[in-house]
N, CA and C atoms as a LAMMPS dump frame, in Angstrom:
ITEM: TIMESTEP
0
ITEM: NUMBER OF ATOMS
504
ITEM: BOX BOUNDS ff ff ff
-5.0000000000000000e+02 5.0000000000000000e+02
-5.0000000000000000e+02 5.0000000000000000e+02
-5.0000000000000000e+02 5.0000000000000000e+02
ITEM: ATOMS id mol type element x y z
1 1 1 N 265.804 33.836 346.92
2 1 2 C 265.129 33.128 347.997
3 1 3 C 266.18 32.663 349.017
4 2 1 N 265.892 32.872 350.291
5 2 2 C 266.815 32.496 351.363
6 2 3 C 266.859 30.983 351.514
7 3 1 N 268.025 30.477 351.904
8 3 2 C 268.193 29.05 352.137
9 3 3 C 267.432 28.639 353.382
10 4 1 N 266.802 27.495 353.319
11 4 2 C 266.117 26.967 354.497
12 4 3 C 267.123 26.67 355.587
13 5 1 N 266.67 26.806 356.821
14 5 2 C 267.527 26.444 357.944
15 5 3 C 266.82 25.405 358.791
16 6 1 N 267.608 24.477 359.285
17 6 2 C 267.087 23.405 360.117
18 6 3 C 267.921 23.341 361.387
19 7 1 N 267.267 23.412 362.529
20 7 2 C 267.945 23.34 363.815
21 7 3 C 267.47 22.078 364.521
22 8 1 N 268.403 21.205 364.861
23 8 2 C 268.087 19.973 365.594
24 8 3 C 268.813 20.051 366.924
25 9 1 N 268.045 20.043 368.014
26 9 2 C 268.591 20.151 369.364
27 9 3 C 268.46 18.814 370.072
28 10 1 N 269.581 18.29 370.567
29 10 2 C 269.521 17.058 371.359
30 10 3 C 270.519 17.099 372.484
31 11 1 N 270.188 16.665 373.666
32 11 2 C 268.82 16.651 374.144
33 11 3 C 268.307 18.08 374.172
34 12 1 N 267.049 18.218 373.998
35 12 2 C 266.483 19.547 373.78
36 12 3 C 266.527 20.389 375.055
37 13 1 N 267.477 21.288 375.092
38 13 2 C 267.555 22.242 376.196
39 13 3 C 266.451 23.261 375.958
40 14 1 N 265.541 23.358 376.867
41 14 2 C 264.358 24.196 376.669
42 14 3 C 264.725 25.636 376.317
43 15 1 N 265.729 26.179 376.976
44 15 2 C 266.137 27.559 376.688
45 15 3 C 266.633 27.688 375.249
46 16 1 N 267.371 26.711 374.755
47 16 2 C 267.851 26.746 373.372
48 16 3 C 266.684 26.668 372.395
49 17 1 N 265.695 25.835 372.717
50 17 2 C 264.528 25.688 371.849
51 17 3 C 263.785 27.013 371.752
52 18 1 N 263.519 27.633 372.892
53 18 2 C 262.804 28.909 372.903
54 18 3 C 263.589 29.987 372.16
55 19 1 N 264.907 30.025 372.368
56 19 2 C 265.756 31.011 371.693
57 19 3 C 265.756 30.778 370.183
58 20 1 N 265.844 29.52 369.77
59 20 2 C 265.842 29.203 368.341
60 20 3 C 264.506 29.604 367.703
61 21 1 N 263.415 29.375 368.416
62 21 2 C 262.094 29.779 367.907
63 21 3 C 262.011 31.304 367.797
64 22 1 N 262.535 31.998 368.798
65 22 2 C 262.533 33.461 368.777
66 22 3 C 263.381 33.977 367.616
67 23 1 N 264.509 33.334 367.355
68 23 2 C 265.36 33.73 366.229
69 23 3 C 264.635 33.553 364.9
70 24 1 N 263.88 32.47 364.78
71 24 2 C 263.116 32.239 363.546
72 24 3 C 262.05 33.316 363.367
73 25 1 N 261.381 33.67 364.461
74 25 2 C 260.36 34.715 364.396
75 25 3 C 261.005 36.057 364.033
76 26 1 N 262.172 36.345 364.615
77 26 2 C 262.871 37.592 364.32
78 26 3 C 263.313 37.653 362.853
79 27 1 N 263.51 36.488 362.239
80 27 2 C 263.889 36.43 360.825
81 27 3 C 262.69 36.572 359.897
82 28 1 N 261.522 36.768 360.494
83 28 2 C 260.32 36.977 359.688
84 28 3 C 259.516 35.727 359.397
85 29 1 N 259.86 34.604 360.036
86 29 2 C 259.116 33.375 359.805
87 29 3 C 257.973 33.251 360.805
88 30 1 N 256.878 32.697 360.351
89 30 2 C 255.757 32.402 361.249
90 30 3 C 256.073 31.065 361.913
91 31 1 N 256.21 31.071 363.243
92 31 2 C 256.568 29.866 363.992
93 31 3 C 255.287 29.14 364.385
94 32 1 N 255.198 27.856 363.992
95 32 2 C 254.014 27.046 364.3
96 32 3 C 254.444 25.769 365.025
97 33 1 N 253.588 25.263 365.931
98 33 2 C 253.957 24.074 366.708
99 33 3 C 253.537 22.75 366.065
100 34 1 N 253.491 22.71 364.751
101 34 2 C 253.069 21.496 364.053
102 34 3 C 253.749 21.413 362.695
103 35 1 N 253.944 20.194 362.223
104 35 2 C 254.52 20.008 360.898
105 35 3 C 253.463 20.163 359.811
106 36 1 N 252.186 20.064 360.178
107 36 2 C 251.112 20.089 359.185
108 36 3 C 250.935 21.442 358.506
109 37 1 N 251.397 22.527 359.109
110 37 2 C 251.241 23.854 358.521
111 37 3 C 252.493 24.295 357.771
112 38 1 N 253.288 23.339 357.351
113 38 2 C 254.566 23.617 356.701
114 38 3 C 254.385 24.316 355.368
115 39 1 N 255.327 25.188 355.087
116 39 2 C 255.364 25.879 353.809
117 39 3 C 256.405 26.974 353.854
118 40 1 N 256.632 27.636 352.73
119 40 2 C 257.604 28.732 352.711
120 40 3 C 257.202 29.822 353.709
121 41 1 N 258.185 30.382 354.397
122 41 2 C 257.925 31.435 355.363
123 41 3 C 257.466 30.937 356.718
124 42 1 N 257.404 29.625 356.879
125 42 2 C 256.954 29.009 358.136
126 42 3 C 258.134 28.292 358.788
127 43 1 N 258.2 28.381 360.103
128 43 2 C 259.185 27.618 360.874
129 43 3 C 258.402 26.665 361.775
130 44 1 N 258.527 25.373 361.528
131 44 2 C 257.851 24.365 362.34
132 44 3 C 258.725 24.065 363.554
133 45 1 N 258.161 24.26 364.735
134 45 2 C 258.889 24.045 365.989
135 45 3 C 258.231 22.875 366.709
136 46 1 N 258.835 21.69 366.602
137 46 2 C 258.203 20.473 367.094
138 46 3 C 259.212 19.522 367.721
139 47 1 N 258.689 18.505 368.372
140 47 2 C 259.521 17.455 368.933
141 47 3 C 259.49 16.246 368.013
142 48 1 N 260.635 15.599 367.862
143 48 2 C 260.739 14.354 367.103
144 48 3 C 261.117 13.263 368.095
145 49 1 N 260.143 12.377 368.36
146 49 2 C 260.347 11.291 369.32
147 49 3 C 260.53 9.928 368.657
148 50 1 N 260.14 9.828 367.377
149 50 2 C 260.175 8.535 366.701
150 50 3 C 260.349 8.732 365.2
151 51 1 N 260.441 7.621 364.476
152 51 2 C 260.694 7.7 363.038
153 51 3 C 259.529 8.341 362.286
154 52 1 N 258.307 8.182 362.769
155 52 2 C 257.165 8.803 362.102
156 52 3 C 257.254 10.33 362.184
157 53 1 N 257.602 10.855 363.346
158 53 2 C 257.764 12.305 363.491
159 53 3 C 258.937 12.798 362.661
160 54 1 N 260.008 11.996 362.564
161 54 2 C 261.152 12.372 361.738
162 54 3 C 260.736 12.471 360.271
163 55 1 N 259.896 11.548 359.822
164 55 2 C 259.392 11.595 358.445
165 55 3 C 258.555 12.852 358.226
166 56 1 N 257.727 13.205 359.211
167 56 2 C 256.919 14.419 359.097
168 56 3 C 257.815 15.655 359.01
169 57 1 N 258.909 15.65 359.778
170 57 2 C 259.842 16.774 359.738
171 57 3 C 260.461 16.914 358.349
172 58 1 N 260.878 15.805 357.764
173 58 2 C 261.478 15.852 356.427
174 58 3 C 260.443 16.316 355.398
175 59 1 N 259.217 15.846 355.516
176 59 2 C 258.166 16.295 354.594
177 59 3 C 257.902 17.79 354.748
178 60 1 N 257.934 18.299 355.981
179 60 2 C 257.767 19.733 356.213
180 60 3 C 258.9 20.508 355.546
181 61 1 N 260.121 19.99 355.657
182 61 2 C 261.258 20.632 355.022
183 61 3 C 261.099 20.624 353.499
184 62 1 N 260.624 19.523 352.97
185 62 2 C 260.39 19.443 351.523
186 62 3 C 259.312 20.423 351.071
187 63 1 N 258.384 20.741 351.971
188 63 2 C 257.319 21.699 351.66
189 63 3 C 257.824 23.144 351.738
190 64 1 N 259.087 23.321 352.174
191 64 2 C 259.674 24.648 352.201
192 64 3 C 259.799 25.271 353.575
193 65 1 N 259.416 24.554 354.613
194 65 2 C 259.47 25.11 355.966
195 65 3 C 260.876 25.061 356.549
196 66 1 N 261.14 25.99 357.442
197 66 2 C 262.325 25.938 358.299
198 66 3 C 261.936 25.054 359.487
199 67 1 N 262.918 24.478 360.177
200 67 2 C 262.601 23.585 361.292
201 67 3 C 263.394 23.955 362.538
202 68 1 N 262.725 23.833 363.687
203 68 2 C 263.376 23.846 364.99
204 68 3 C 262.886 22.574 365.666
205 69 1 N 263.785 21.604 365.855
206 69 2 C 263.4 20.271 366.301
207 69 3 C 264.029 19.934 367.645
208 70 1 N 263.176 19.564 368.603
209 70 2 C 263.626 18.935 369.843
210 70 3 C 263.759 17.454 369.522
211 71 1 N 264.958 16.941 369.464
212 71 2 C 265.175 15.551 369.057
213 71 3 C 265.332 14.662 370.283
214 72 1 N 264.33 13.83 370.54
215 72 2 C 264.403 12.884 371.655
216 72 3 C 264.217 11.455 371.16
217 73 1 N 264.341 11.266 369.856
218 73 2 C 264.187 9.951 369.233
219 73 3 C 265.438 9.111 369.485
220 74 1 N 265.36 7.814 369.194
221 74 2 C 266.566 6.979 369.287
222 74 3 C 267.667 7.497 368.355
223 75 1 N 268.91 7.193 368.694
224 75 2 C 270.081 7.687 367.973
225 75 3 C 269.994 7.468 366.461
226 76 1 N 269.593 6.262 366.026
227 76 2 C 269.565 5.986 364.588
228 76 3 C 268.545 6.867 363.871
229 77 1 N 267.437 7.19 364.532
230 77 2 C 266.417 8.049 363.928
231 77 3 C 266.956 9.478 363.8
232 78 1 N 267.616 9.964 364.838
233 78 2 C 268.195 11.314 364.793
234 78 3 C 269.272 11.393 363.709
235 79 1 N 270.108 10.368 363.608
236 79 2 C 271.156 10.351 362.579
237 79 3 C 270.556 10.419 361.181
238 80 1 N 269.52 9.632 360.939
239 80 2 C 268.892 9.636 359.608
240 80 3 C 268.204 10.98 359.338
241 81 1 N 267.544 11.556 360.354
242 81 2 C 266.901 12.861 360.196
243 81 3 C 267.95 13.905 359.801
244 82 1 N 269.048 13.946 360.524
245 82 2 C 270.096 14.926 360.228
246 82 3 C 270.688 14.7 358.84
247 83 1 N 270.884 13.456 358.479
248 83 2 C 271.42 13.142 357.15
249 83 3 C 270.475 13.645 356.055
250 84 1 N 269.172 13.427 356.232
251 84 2 C 268.19 13.888 355.252
252 84 3 C 268.141 15.419 355.194
253 85 1 N 268.154 16.061 356.353
254 85 2 C 268.058 17.525 356.381
255 85 3 C 269.286 18.187 355.777
256 86 1 N 270.472 17.579 355.957
257 86 2 C 271.702 18.131 355.369
258 86 3 C 271.591 18.217 353.85
259 87 1 N 270.854 17.307 353.268
260 87 2 C 270.698 17.302 351.808
261 87 3 C 269.764 18.415 351.33
262 88 1 N 268.943 18.946 352.249
263 88 2 C 267.915 19.913 351.862
264 88 3 C 268.265 21.363 352.178
265 89 1 N 269.159 21.59 353.113
266 89 2 C 269.47 22.974 353.492
267 89 3 C 270.545 23.012 354.554
268 90 1 N 270.642 24.155 355.221
269 90 2 C 271.658 24.352 356.254
270 90 3 C 271.2 23.706 357.561
271 91 1 N 272.006 22.791 358.093
272 91 2 C 271.666 22.099 359.341
273 91 3 C 272.534 22.627 360.478
274 92 1 N 271.872 23.016 361.568
275 92 2 C 272.539 23.395 362.813
276 92 3 C 272.165 22.318 363.828
277 93 1 N 273.054 21.331 363.989
278 93 2 C 272.797 20.189 364.88
279 93 3 C 273.51 20.452 366.195
280 94 1 N 272.739 20.699 367.247
281 94 2 C 273.316 21.031 368.545
282 94 3 C 273.19 19.844 369.489
283 95 1 N 274.324 19.389 369.991
284 95 2 C 274.368 18.267 370.912
285 95 3 C 274.465 18.836 372.318
286 96 1 N 273.603 18.359 373.21
287 96 2 C 273.541 18.884 374.568
288 96 3 C 274.739 18.508 375.405
289 97 1 N 274.85 19.087 376.588
290 97 2 C 276.018 18.889 377.437
291 97 3 C 276.203 17.464 377.932
292 98 1 N 275.127 16.665 378.01
293 98 2 C 275.309 15.306 378.503
294 98 3 C 275.608 14.322 377.385
295 99 1 N 275.784 14.81 376.174
296 99 2 C 276.181 13.982 375.043
297 99 3 C 277.675 14.162 374.817
298 100 1 N 278.409 13.107 374.488
299 100 2 C 279.828 13.276 374.234
300 100 3 C 280.061 14.098 372.972
301 101 1 N 280.995 15.041 373.054
302 101 2 C 281.381 15.802 371.871
303 101 3 C 282.243 14.901 371.005
304 102 1 N 282.148 15.048 369.749
305 102 2 C 282.983 14.256 368.876
306 102 3 C 282.56 14.424 367.449
307 103 1 N 283.243 13.755 366.559
308 103 2 C 282.905 13.885 365.151
309 103 3 C 281.52 13.33 364.882
310 104 1 N 280.894 13.886 363.891
311 104 2 C 279.55 13.453 363.538
312 104 3 C 279.621 12.506 362.344
313 105 1 N 279.225 11.26 362.556
314 105 2 C 279.169 10.277 361.49
315 105 3 C 277.717 10.047 361.129
316 106 1 N 277.452 9.832 359.855
317 106 2 C 276.091 9.512 359.432
318 106 3 C 275.743 8.105 359.897
319 107 1 N 274.472 7.781 359.873
320 107 2 C 274.036 6.437 360.243
321 107 3 C 274.66 5.379 359.338
322 108 1 N 274.786 5.695 358.048
323 108 2 C 275.381 4.757 357.097
324 108 3 C 276.867 4.546 357.388
325 109 1 N 277.56 5.636 357.731
326 109 2 C 278.98 5.518 358.072
327 109 3 C 279.16 4.711 359.353
328 110 1 N 278.288 4.959 360.329
329 110 2 C 278.342 4.211 361.594
330 110 3 C 278.139 2.713 361.344
331 111 1 N 277.154 2.382 360.525
332 111 2 C 276.861 0.974 360.249
333 111 3 C 278.07 0.285 359.62
334 112 1 N 278.727 0.964 358.685
335 112 2 C 279.903 0.387 358.034
336 112 3 C 281.041 0.205 359.035
337 113 1 N 281.317 1.222 359.832
338 113 2 C 282.389 1.134 360.842
339 113 3 C 282.092 -0.005 361.823
340 114 1 N 280.839 -0.131 362.247
341 114 2 C 280.479 -1.189 363.2
342 114 3 C 280.728 -2.577 362.615
343 115 1 N 280.48 -2.754 361.318
344 115 2 C 280.759 -4.047 360.66
345 115 3 C 282.268 -4.303 360.634
346 116 1 N 283.035 -3.267 360.339
347 116 2 C 284.492 -3.421 360.316
348 116 3 C 285.027 -3.73 361.715
349 117 1 N 284.459 -3.092 362.732
350 117 2 C 284.863 -3.373 364.112
351 117 3 C 284.534 -4.822 364.499
352 118 1 N 283.499 -5.384 363.888
353 118 2 C 283.107 -6.768 364.175
354 118 3 C 284.019 -7.775 363.476
355 119 1 N 284.928 -7.27 362.612
356 119 2 C 285.876 -8.162 361.965
357 119 3 C 285.625 -8.415 360.494
358 120 1 N 284.583 -7.82 359.938
359 120 2 C 284.317 -7.982 358.504
360 120 3 C 285.377 -7.264 357.688
361 121 1 N 285.697 -7.814 356.537
362 121 2 C 286.51 -7.077 355.575
363 121 3 C 285.593 -6.021 354.962
364 122 1 N 286.168 -5.079 354.231
365 122 2 C 285.329 -4.049 353.609
366 122 3 C 284.352 -4.677 352.614
367 123 1 N 284.802 -5.677 351.874
368 123 2 C 283.913 -6.37 350.93
369 123 3 C 282.776 -7.089 351.64
370 124 1 N 283.094 -7.762 352.753
371 124 2 C 282.047 -8.457 353.519
372 124 3 C 281.056 -7.46 354.117
373 125 1 N 281.578 -6.332 354.634
374 125 2 C 280.704 -5.305 355.209
375 125 3 C 279.791 -4.729 354.131
376 126 1 N 280.342 -4.467 352.957
377 126 2 C 279.545 -3.939 351.845
378 126 3 C 278.426 -4.903 351.489
379 127 1 N 278.757 -6.175 351.382
380 127 2 C 277.755 -7.181 351.043
381 127 3 C 276.678 -7.258 352.123
382 128 1 N 277.065 -7.26 353.388
383 128 2 C 276.101 -7.343 354.493
384 128 3 C 275.178 -6.131 354.531
385 129 1 N 275.694 -4.971 354.106
386 129 2 C 274.901 -3.739 354.128
387 129 3 C 274.233 -3.461 352.776
388 130 1 N 274.353 -4.399 351.845
389 130 2 C 273.744 -4.288 350.512
390 130 3 C 274.265 -3.056 349.767
391 131 1 N 275.585 -2.894 349.809
392 131 2 C 276.251 -1.786 349.131
393 131 3 C 277.201 -2.33 348.078
394 132 1 N 277.487 -1.51 347.076
395 132 2 C 278.562 -1.872 346.159
396 132 3 C 279.876 -1.626 346.891
397 133 1 N 280.913 -2.259 346.434
398 133 2 C 282.221 -2.07 347.055
399 133 3 C 282.653 -0.609 346.927
400 134 1 N 282.345 0.001 345.778
401 134 2 C 282.725 1.396 345.553
402 134 3 C 282.004 2.324 346.539
403 135 1 N 280.717 2.08 346.788
404 135 2 C 279.975 2.892 347.759
405 135 3 C 280.558 2.713 349.154
406 136 1 N 280.907 1.472 349.497
407 136 2 C 281.521 1.21 350.8
408 136 3 C 282.852 1.948 350.916
409 137 1 N 283.655 1.956 349.844
410 137 2 C 284.922 2.693 349.839
411 137 3 C 284.681 4.183 350.097
412 138 1 N 283.674 4.746 349.412
413 138 2 C 283.382 6.179 349.585
414 138 3 C 282.908 6.48 351.004
415 139 1 N 282.057 5.608 351.555
416 139 2 C 281.576 5.834 352.931
417 139 3 C 282.71 5.73 353.934
418 140 1 N 283.603 4.793 353.712
419 140 2 C 284.739 4.65 354.621
420 140 3 C 285.653 5.874 354.524
421 141 1 N 285.882 6.361 353.331
422 141 2 C 286.701 7.563 353.158
423 141 3 C 286.048 8.762 353.835
424 142 1 N 284.738 8.875 353.709
425 142 2 C 284.005 9.963 354.357
426 142 3 C 284.109 9.857 355.882
427 143 1 N 283.99 8.64 356.404
428 143 2 C 284.104 8.428 357.855
429 143 3 C 285.518 8.763 358.333
430 144 1 N 286.531 8.39 357.549
431 144 2 C 287.919 8.719 357.926
432 144 3 C 288.108 10.23 357.988
433 145 1 N 287.556 10.948 356.99
434 145 2 C 287.665 12.411 356.993
435 145 3 C 286.963 12.997 358.219
436 146 1 N 285.753 12.511 358.515
437 146 2 C 284.989 13.032 359.659
438 146 3 C 285.725 12.795 360.975
439 147 1 N 286.401 11.658 361.055
440 147 2 C 287.126 11.314 362.279
441 147 3 C 288.524 11.936 362.331
442 148 1 N 288.988 12.463 361.205
443 148 2 C 290.335 13.02 361.145
444 148 3 C 291.401 11.943 361.151
445 149 1 N 291.075 10.792 360.573
446 149 2 C 291.991 9.65 360.572
447 149 3 C 292.669 9.518 359.209
448 150 1 N 293.947 9.187 359.234
449 150 2 C 294.703 8.999 358.002
450 150 3 C 294.512 7.589 357.443
451 151 1 N 294.246 6.628 358.325
452 151 2 C 294.115 5.232 357.885
453 151 3 C 292.824 4.636 358.437
454 152 1 N 292.446 3.502 357.872
455 152 2 C 291.26 2.807 358.368
456 152 3 C 291.484 2.318 359.795
457 153 1 N 292.673 1.816 360.095
458 153 2 C 292.963 1.347 361.452
459 153 3 C 292.808 2.477 362.461
460 154 1 N 293.293 3.658 362.099
461 154 2 C 293.158 4.817 362.984
462 154 3 C 291.686 5.199 363.133
463 155 1 N 290.925 5.129 362.041
464 155 2 C 289.491 5.439 362.096
465 155 3 C 288.758 4.483 363.027
466 156 1 N 289.125 3.204 362.967
467 156 2 C 288.472 2.225 363.842
468 156 3 C 288.815 2.492 365.303
469 157 1 N 290.065 2.826 365.583
470 157 2 C 290.469 3.133 366.963
471 157 3 C 289.73 4.36 367.477
472 158 1 N 289.627 5.404 366.655
473 158 2 C 288.906 6.615 367.057
474 158 3 C 287.415 6.344 367.225
475 159 1 N 286.879 5.451 366.413
476 159 2 C 285.459 5.098 366.514
477 159 3 C 285.139 4.463 367.859
478 160 1 N 286.034 3.611 368.323
479 160 2 C 285.852 2.979 369.623
480 160 3 C 285.877 4.046 370.722
481 161 1 N 286.779 5.021 370.58
482 161 2 C 286.885 6.103 371.566
483 161 3 C 285.605 6.922 371.669
484 162 1 N 284.882 7.097 370.554
485 162 2 C 283.652 7.891 370.605
486 162 3 C 282.426 7.04 370.89
487 163 1 N 282.641 5.751 371.164
488 163 2 C 281.529 4.919 371.627
489 163 3 C 280.942 3.937 370.65
490 164 1 N 281.487 3.804 369.452
491 164 2 C 280.97 2.803 368.526
492 164 3 C 281.417 1.421 368.967
493 165 1 N 280.56 0.446 368.756
494 165 2 C 280.837 -0.937 369.141
495 165 3 C 280.636 -1.85 367.937
496 166 1 N 281.234 -3.023 367.939
497 166 2 C 281.057 -3.953 366.817
498 166 3 C 279.582 -4.3 366.593
499 167 1 N 279.216 -4.437 365.341
500 167 2 C 277.845 -4.864 365.001
501 167 3 C 277.656 -6.293 365.471
502 168 1 N 276.441 -6.59 365.823
503 168 2 C 276.221 -7.975 366.211
504 168 3 C 275.259 -8.168 367.264
């Protein structure tokens, strides 16, 4: 059985959306404009504007569908959608030209970095985010790898460069 594929386009360049849908059809998938017809052999081509639509997309993926998503939801919703889809199959997350290029951090990694930027120690950030210290350590290590940073201080400096701000 072929691995599911998930394409998330933000901001959704119409030409990319149409091309991605055509590619899914060429791969033998039936392309449908709704999440409700999800299943194996189906590619759901829809827009995700809010957390409810993001949940429908994840449920469609769980039902076995491939996805082509125009993502116009708030940043935290898109981050969580991508994080969930990465766990289920191959994710092709395309960031449009008006979005800054840079490393991709998960919503959980962003939240931890933002707490550290606000001056929390790692233990305080873990407690505020309801995480164990060990989980916070792993998330910080993952964020450092994603940012290409050797140290936490370097990761925080790079985070500021890509637009993260202190929590608060």
